[in-house]
Each structure stands twice: as C-alpha cells, then as structure tokens.
MIBAVO-9724 format. One line per field, with one value per residue (C-alpha): residue number from 0; residue in one letter; z, y, x. Coordinates in steps of 0.1 Angstrom, whole numbers, plus 2048, in hexadecimal, padded with zeros to 3 digits. Each point is the difference from the previous one (the first is absolute). Example, Ala and Ser with C-alpha at 12.3 -4.5 7.8 and 13.67 -1.06 7.14 Angstrom:
<nodes>
pagu <- c(0, 1)
vexmar <- c(A, S)
pz <- c(84E, 7F9)
py <- c(7D3, 822)
px <- c(87B, 80E)
</nodes>
This chain:
<nodes>
pagu <- c(0, 1, 2, 3, 4, 5, 6, 7, 8, 9, 10, 11, 12, 13, 14, 15, 16, 17, 18, 19, 20, 21, 22, 23, 24, 25, 26, 27, 28, 29, 30, 31, 32, 33, 34, 35, 36, 37, 38, 39, 40, 41, 42, 43, 44, 45, 46, 47, 48, 49, 50, 51, 52, 53, 54, 55, 56, 57, 58, 59, 60, 61, 62, 63, 64, 65, 66, 67, 68, 69, 70, 71, 72, 73, 74, 75, 76, 77, 78, 79, 80, 81, 82, 83, 84, 85, 86, 87, 88, 89, 90, 91, 92, 93, 94, 95, 96, 97, 98, 99, 100, 101, 102, 103, 104, 105, 106, 107, 108, 109, 110, 111, 112, 113, 114, 115, 116, 117, 118, 119, 120, 121, 122, 123, 124, 125, 126, 127, 128, 129, 130, 131, 132, 133, 134, 135, 136, 137, 138, 139, 140, 141, 142, 143, 144, 145, 146, 147, 148, 149, 150, 151, 152, 153, 154, 155, 156, 157, 158, 159, 160, 161, 162, 163, 164, 165, 166, 167, 168, 169, 170, 171, 172, 173, 174, 175, 176, 177, 178, 179, 180, 181, 182, 183, 184, 185, 186, 187, 188, 189, 190, 191, 192, 193, 194, 195, 196, 197, 198, 199, 200, 201, 202, 203, 204, 205, 206, 207, 208, 209, 210, 211, 212, 213, 214, 215, 216, 217, 218, 219, 220, 221, 222, 223, 224, 225, 226, 227, 228, 229, 230, 231, 232, 233, 234, 235, 236, 237, 238, 239, 240, 241, 242, 243, 244, 245, 246, 247, 248, 249, 250, 251, 252, 253, 254, 255, 256, 257, 258, 259, 260, 261, 262, 263, 264, 265, 266, 267, 268, 269, 270, 271, 272, 273, 274, 275, 276, 277, 278, 279, 280, 281, 282, 283, 284, 285, 286, 287, 288, 289, 290, 291, 292, 293, 294, 295, 296, 297, 298, 299, 300, 301, 302, 303, 304, 305, 306, 307, 308, 309, 310, 311, 312, 313, 314, 315, 316, 317, 318, 319, 320, 321, 322, 323, 324, 325, 326, 327, 328, 329, 330, 331, 332, 333, 334, 335, 336, 337, 338, 339, 340, 341, 342, 343, 344, 345, 346, 347, 348, 349, 350, 351, 352, 353, 354, 355, 356, 357, 358, 359, 360, 361, 362, 363, 364, 365, 366, 367, 368, 369, 370, 371)
vexmar <- c(M, K, K, L, I, L, I, V, L, M, F, V, H, F, V, N, A, E, D, V, T, C, N, N, V, P, L, D, F, N, E, G, D, T, I, T, A, S, F, L, Q, E, I, I, E, R, I, D, N, T, V, I, G, F, Q, S, T, S, E, L, E, G, R, W, Q, C, T, S, I, L, G, S, G, E, G, T, N, N, G, Y, T, Q, D, E, N, G, L, Y, K, V, T, Q, D, I, I, A, E, P, I, A, D, S, A, K, L, K, A, S, Y, P, H, N, L, G, Q, G, F, S, E, T, G, A, Q, V, C, R, W, F, I, A, E, G, G, S, I, Q, V, S, S, V, E, G, E, N, C, F, N, T, G, G, F, S, I, N, K, R, S, A, Q, C, F, T, M, S, S, I, N, G, A, S, V, T, C, S, R, K, N, L, P, P, A, A, P, R, D, L, T, V, L, L, S, S, T, V, A, N, L, S, W, V, N, G, D, S, T, H, T, A, F, E, V, R, R, K, S, S, L, S, G, E, Y, V, S, V, G, A, P, T, A, E, S, Y, N, D, S, T, I, A, K, G, N, S, Y, W, Y, R, V, F, A, T, N, A, N, G, T, S, V, G, S, N, V, I, Q, I, T, Y, S, N, T, P, P, S, M, N, L, S, S, T, I, S, V, N, E, G, T, T, S, V, V, T, V, G, A, T, D, A, D, G, D, S, L, T, Y, T, I, S, N, P, N, A, S, T, D, A, E, D, L, S, V, S, S, E, G, V, I, T, F, N, A, S, P, D, W, E, I, P, T, D, Y, N, T, D, N, I, Y, D, I, R, V, S, V, S, D, G, T, D, T, V, S, Q, D, I, S, V, V, V, L, D, V, D, G, S)
pz <- c(A80, 7E8, 7E8, 804, 7FC, 7E1, 7F1, 80A, 7EE, 7E1, 7FD, 803, 7E6, 7E7, 807, 7E7, 7FB, 7E3, 7DF, 7EB, 7DD, 7E3, 7F7, 7DF, 807, 7E7, 7E9, 801, 7DC, 7FF, 7E1, 7F6, 811, 7EF, 7F8, 800, 7F5, 826, 808, 7E4, 80B, 820, 7F4, 7EB, 81E, 814, 7E2, 800, 826, 7FC, 7DE, 807, 825, 81B, 7EF, 820, 825, 80E, 7F5, 81B, 81D, 819, 817, 7F1, 80F, 7EE, 800, 7FA, 7F3, 803, 7E2, 817, 822, 810, 827, 818, 80C, 7F6, 802, 7E8, 806, 7EA, 7F0, 7FA, 7DC, 811, 7F4, 817, 801, 813, 7FC, 80F, 7FA, 7EF, 802, 7E3, 807, 7ED, 809, 801, 7E3, 7EF, 7E3, 817, 81C, 822, 800, 826, 808, 81F, 7EE, 7E5, 7DE, 7F6, 81A, 81D, 80B, 819, 811, 7F1, 810, 7F3, 7DC, 7F6, 7DA, 7E4, 7E4, 7DD, 7DD, 7E8, 7DB, 7EF, 81E, 819, 823, 811, 825, 813, 824, 816, 815, 823, 7F7, 7FA, 7DE, 7F5, 7E0, 7EA, 7D9, 7E0, 7FE, 7E7, 809, 7EF, 803, 802, 807, 80F, 823, 7FB, 7F6, 7FD, 804, 806, 81E, 80C, 7FF, 7E3, 817, 7F0, 810, 7FA, 80E, 803, 80B, 822, 809, 7DF, 7F1, 7FC, 7E2, 7E6, 801, 7E4, 7ED, 800, 7F0, 7FC, 7FA, 7F7, 814, 7F8, 808, 813, 7F8, 816, 805, 810, 800, 812, 81C, 7F5, 824, 823, 805, 7F5, 817, 7E3, 7DA, 7E9, 7E3, 7E2, 7E1, 7E2, 7E4, 7E0, 7F5, 7FE, 823, 821, 81C, 81A, 826, 804, 821, 81A, 80D, 819, 7F0, 7DE, 7F0, 7F8, 7F2, 7E8, 7FD, 7F4, 7DB, 7E4, 7E1, 7E0, 80F, 7FF, 820, 806, 822, 815, 824, 817, 823, 819, 821, 816, 7E6, 7E3, 7E3, 7EA, 7D9, 7F3, 7F9, 7DB, 7EE, 7FC, 7E6, 803, 7E8, 811, 7E3, 803, 7FB, 7EB, 80F, 7EF, 7F9, 7FB, 7ED, 7E4, 7E0, 7FF, 81E, 7FE, 817, 803, 7F9, 81F, 813, 80A, 80C, 7E4, 80C, 81B, 7F0, 809, 802, 815, 805, 808, 810, 818, 7F3, 805, 7DE, 7F2, 7E7, 7E2, 7E4, 7DD, 7DD, 7E7, 7DC, 7F7, 81D, 81A, 815, 81C, 80B, 808, 817, 821, 811, 826, 815, 802, 7DB, 802, 7DC, 800, 7EA, 80B, 7F8, 7FC, 7D9, 7EC, 7E4, 7EC, 806, 7FC, 805, 7F3, 7E6, 7E1, 814, 7FD, 825, 7FF, 816, 7F4, 81F, 806, 825, 80E, 822, 80B, 81C, 801, 7E8, 7E2, 7F3, 7EE, 7EC, 7EF, 7EA, 808, 7F3, 815, 7F1, 80F, 7FD, 7F8, 81E, 7FA, 7DA, 7F9)
py <- c(174, 804, 7ED, 815, 820, 7F0, 7F9, 824, 810, 7EA, 80C, 824, 7FB, 7F4, 819, 81D, 81A, 7FD, 804, 820, 7F8, 817, 7F3, 80B, 817, 7F0, 814, 7F0, 7F8, 7F0, 7F3, 820, 818, 825, 808, 825, 818, 808, 7DC, 7F7, 81E, 7F2, 7E1, 810, 814, 7E0, 7F3, 820, 7FF, 7DF, 804, 824, 7FA, 81B, 822, 813, 7FA, 80D, 7DE, 7EE, 819, 7EE, 7E1, 7DD, 7DF, 7EE, 7DC, 7FC, 7E0, 7FC, 7F6, 7FD, 810, 7E5, 802, 804, 823, 81F, 7EF, 7E5, 7DC, 7E1, 7EF, 7DC, 805, 80D, 824, 81D, 81A, 81F, 813, 824, 81F, 81D, 824, 817, 826, 81F, 812, 824, 813, 7E1, 7E9, 7E1, 7EC, 7F6, 7DA, 7F4, 7D8, 7ED, 7E5, 7FE, 7F7, 7EA, 7F1, 7E9, 7F5, 81D, 819, 822, 811, 817, 80E, 822, 807, 817, 7F2, 80F, 7F3, 808, 805, 7DF, 7F3, 7F3, 80A, 811, 7FA, 816, 808, 81B, 812, 7F5, 7E0, 7DB, 7F7, 7DF, 7FC, 819, 7FE, 7FF, 7E4, 7F5, 806, 7F4, 810, 7E2, 816, 822, 7ED, 7E7, 800, 7E9, 80D, 7F0, 809, 7F9, 7DB, 7FA, 802, 800, 818, 800, 819, 809, 820, 7FF, 80E, 7F9, 80C, 7E1, 7E8, 80A, 7F2, 7E6, 7F1, 81F, 7F9, 81A, 7F6, 817, 7FC, 819, 821, 7F5, 7F3, 7E3, 7FC, 7E3, 7F3, 7EC, 810, 800, 7FB, 803, 823, 816, 814, 80D, 801, 81C, 7FD, 817, 805, 815, 805, 805, 7F0, 821, 80C, 7FD, 7E3, 80F, 7F3, 7F5, 7EC, 7F2, 7DF, 7E8, 7E0, 7EF, 812, 81F, 80D, 81E, 812, 821, 7F2, 80E, 7F1, 804, 801, 7E6, 7FD, 7F3, 7F2, 7F7, 7F7, 80A, 7F3, 818, 800, 818, 7FA, 80C, 7F2, 7E3, 7FC, 7FC, 7E0, 7F6, 818, 7F9, 813, 801, 816, 80B, 7FD, 805, 7E7, 813, 7FB, 7E7, 80A, 7E8, 811, 7F4, 815, 804, 806, 804, 815, 806, 823, 815, 7F1, 813, 7E0, 7F3, 7E9, 7FD, 7FD, 7E0, 80A, 7F4, 805, 7E6, 81B, 80A, 824, 817, 801, 81F, 7FF, 819, 7FF, 813, 800, 7E9, 80D, 81A, 7F5, 819, 7E9, 7FF, 823, 7EC, 7E9, 800, 7E9, 800, 7F9, 7DB, 7FD, 802, 80D, 814, 814, 825, 7FF, 7E2, 7F9, 800, 7EA, 815, 81F, 7F3, 818, 7EB, 810, 7EE, 7FD, 7DA, 7F8, 7F2, 816, 7F7, 808, 7F7, 7F6, 802, 7F4, 80D, 7F3, 821, 7F0, 7EF, 805, 7E6, 809, 7ED, 80E, 7F6, 808, 805, 7F2, 815, 7E8, 809, 7F3, 807, 7FD, 820)
px <- c(894, 81C, 7ED, 7E1, 815, 80F, 7DD, 7F6, 81C, 7FD, 7DB, 809, 81C, 7E6, 7E4, 7FA, 7E7, 7E9, 814, 7F4, 7F7, 7F4, 7DE, 7EE, 7E3, 7E7, 7EA, 7DC, 7F1, 7E0, 7E9, 7EA, 818, 805, 824, 7FF, 81E, 805, 802, 818, 817, 802, 80D, 81A, 80A, 807, 815, 814, 804, 812, 812, 80B, 80B, 807, 7FF, 807, 80E, 7DE, 7EF, 814, 7F4, 7ED, 7FF, 80A, 804, 81D, 80D, 825, 810, 825, 815, 81E, 809, 7EC, 7FC, 7E3, 80B, 7EC, 7DE, 808, 7F2, 803, 7E5, 7F7, 811, 820, 7FB, 809, 7E4, 7F4, 7DF, 7FE, 7F1, 812, 7F4, 80B, 7FA, 809, 822, 7FA, 80D, 80A, 7F4, 80B, 7ED, 80C, 7F8, 803, 7FE, 80B, 816, 818, 7F1, 81A, 817, 7F9, 824, 806, 7E8, 802, 7E1, 7E4, 807, 7F9, 808, 7F9, 7EC, 7FF, 7F3, 81B, 7FC, 7FC, 7ED, 817, 801, 81D, 803, 817, 809, 7F1, 818, 7FF, 7EC, 80A, 7FB, 810, 7EC, 811, 801, 7F0, 7E6, 7E4, 7DE, 7DE, 7DE, 7E7, 7E2, 7F6, 801, 81E, 823, 81F, 825, 823, 817, 823, 80D, 7E8, 7E2, 7DD, 7E6, 7DC, 7EB, 7DA, 7F1, 7F0, 7DE, 7F0, 7E1, 7E7, 800, 7E8, 7DB, 7FA, 7E4, 7EA, 7DC, 7E4, 7DB, 7E7, 7DE, 7E5, 810, 81E, 824, 809, 824, 812, 824, 819, 818, 825, 80C, 7F7, 813, 7E6, 7EA, 7E9, 7FA, 7FB, 7E7, 80B, 7EA, 803, 7E4, 815, 820, 812, 7F3, 810, 7F9, 7EE, 7F9, 7D9, 803, 815, 7F3, 811, 7F2, 805, 7E0, 7F1, 7DF, 803, 7DF, 80B, 802, 7EA, 7EF, 810, 823, 81D, 816, 822, 809, 81F, 804, 81D, 80B, 80C, 811, 817, 81E, 7ED, 7E9, 805, 802, 7DF, 7EB, 7F6, 7EA, 7DB, 7EA, 7D9, 7E8, 7E1, 7E6, 7DD, 7E5, 7E3, 7DD, 7E7, 7DD, 7E2, 7E6, 7E6, 803, 7DB, 7E9, 7D9, 7EC, 7DB, 7F6, 7F7, 81C, 821, 816, 815, 81D, 81C, 822, 811, 824, 81D, 825, 81A, 816, 7E5, 7FE, 7E3, 7EC, 7F3, 7E3, 7F7, 7E8, 808, 7F2, 810, 801, 7E6, 7E8, 7F5, 7ED, 818, 7EF, 7E0, 810, 816, 816, 808, 820, 7F3, 7FB, 7DA, 7F5, 7DE, 7ED, 7FE, 7DA, 7E8, 801, 7E2, 7FE, 7E6, 818, 824, 81A, 81F, 814, 7ED, 7E0, 800, 7FE, 822, 818, 824, 81A, 824, 805, 826, 80E, 822, 817, 813, 818, 7F1, 7DC, 7EA, 7E4, 7E0, 7E6, 7DC, 7DB, 7E6, 7E0, 7DE, 7E4, 7DC, 7EC, 7DC, 803, 7EF)
</nodes>
C-alpha cells in the first residue's frame, strides 16, 4: 500500500498543465497573390506591435492563460509541479480588469507567479505599463500580492506576451477565448458569371466565415457572404470590373485576421459572327440570311443593321431579334432600289452582347431570275 501511495505521489509531482507558448500568427502568401496597400499596412502594423511593444496598460486587459517557470524559489507549493526536465512550472488563468478612475489594471490569479517553496494563496495585484515598456506590479489594499516590483515585459503579438517576475521567474501568457486562425490558400476562379472561391480552414475553432470584397484598390472591403463551409460562389460581379477578395473566420470571440488577397478581372468576351461577305438572293424573295453569331459568356445577343460609308441600303432591309435579315419588300432586279442601282445592297451587320459590339460589312446581290 505504501508503494502504491508513493507511485501516485510521484505521478502527481510530475504532472503539469500544457505549457503556454507564444506561437507566430503566419501571414499567408502564395504564388500569384496580390499584395495591396492595406495588406502591406497590416504587415507593418504587426512588426510595429512587436518592435514597439506595449504602449498602454489597457492592452493587457482581459483573460490570459500563463505559464510560470521558476529560476529559483523552487517547490511544489502554489500549484507548481516539476516536469521531466526538473523545471518547476505552473499554468493558470490571470484576469486583468480595469480599476475605476485609474490607468492601472487589477490582475487576479490563484498562484504566485514566481515562488513555489511556500504557499502564498491567491494573488491580486496592480499592473501598470511604465514609460520605457516595463511592467510595474504593486499591491492592492486588503489583498495578497507577493509579486511586486518592476519587471521586463515583451509583446510577442497582439495575443501573447512574456514577462519576468520575482526570483527570476519567466512568465509566458496567451490571451484566452481567441478568435479563429486566419483562413489560408484562398483561390478564386471565374466561371461564366460567377466567382468561385475556395480556401483552407485555419483551425477548428471557427463557427462561420466572412467573405469580403472590394472593387477598386482604393476602396473599402465590404462583406458579400457568410458561408459556413470553405467555399463560396459570388454571383454579384459585373463585367468590366476587377475585384479583390479576402476571407475571414469568425467565432464568439471575434474575427480572425484575413487570408491572402486574390484579384480577379471579370473581362467580357466579345461575340463572334460567322457571315459571308457576299450573299446572293433571287429577285422576288424577301429572305436573305440568318446571322450565325455566338457568345462565349452566354450573353443575350442584339442584332442591328446600318449603312456603311455612303450607302443607304440598310433602309431597304430589316433584322429580327433572332438575327434573320430580310428585305422589307421583295426586290425587283429590273427596278433596283439600292443607292447606286446596281442590285447590290451594301449593309453593315452588328451584333452586341451588351458590353462589346462586333460588325461586318456584307453585300446582298439580287439575281435576275427570268433574265428579262
């Protein structure tokens, strides 16, 4: 029985909660991505955050999970345990909340940040970021605070920092209740009139995504959709425009940083026309030809005829909405009505998809049927 108790005590002695570490929040770059001014500004702000450090005490407000590693003052009081490398550690939550009418925060946590040789109980201290970037820790009247003094503090990111404490302890803190990680590897493919977006989830903590788009480099991103899966089809784009896309992940704690930026240009494909330059018809016949026109984008086509150069022959013909060209009246070879009375009616045929128009000049030759 004594051996069993000893084994259990040894096991408890070495158990420790998972250590808090400051992990980098990667920016997603891929071949072919667009680097916009706003994206570059985001990169610079991240650099500034870590180089400049904390500028105000309020940046520490919130709930943090922190791991303390002792430099001295070792022991297994105050929640500390010893790991397999012989280091004494404790991981705990720290709540930093504003103090009314003060620029300081009240930091509350269950265990001493830098001492394990004797039990000191829960700690309630004042935190203040001093000029030069150090953290000043002082007592709160009526509360225990055994971690007072001035200590170094380093901002690793907006969500993580490291600091020192008494007895040379090193403390690493990560903000709890974080927004999700940013989506990555965004791609956008243009299919007909739809932009098809797909991406890879940054982590599993999201509840939804937000697709944002802007239509000019100087414009602002606006939300165009909130899908729950890693894809979205944007059918609200218009021809002749360029678009920039980013995807964000959301959960109850907020919104992630954005994915990589993808630009697409929705350019129009002009219609094509298959029409002979010379078409012969018998006199007395009104039907001329049906224009063979297609549009790769599947747009509706509009047909028109007009006069090329000095011709006035288009007044003698019409074209339907289906592209069928006919004479308004049956032509008579003996009594030509074309502008130079040679039985050759010169017209310009045009087809439009609503964005671009293509045209072709044709000559309609009226043939003498009976030879008289």
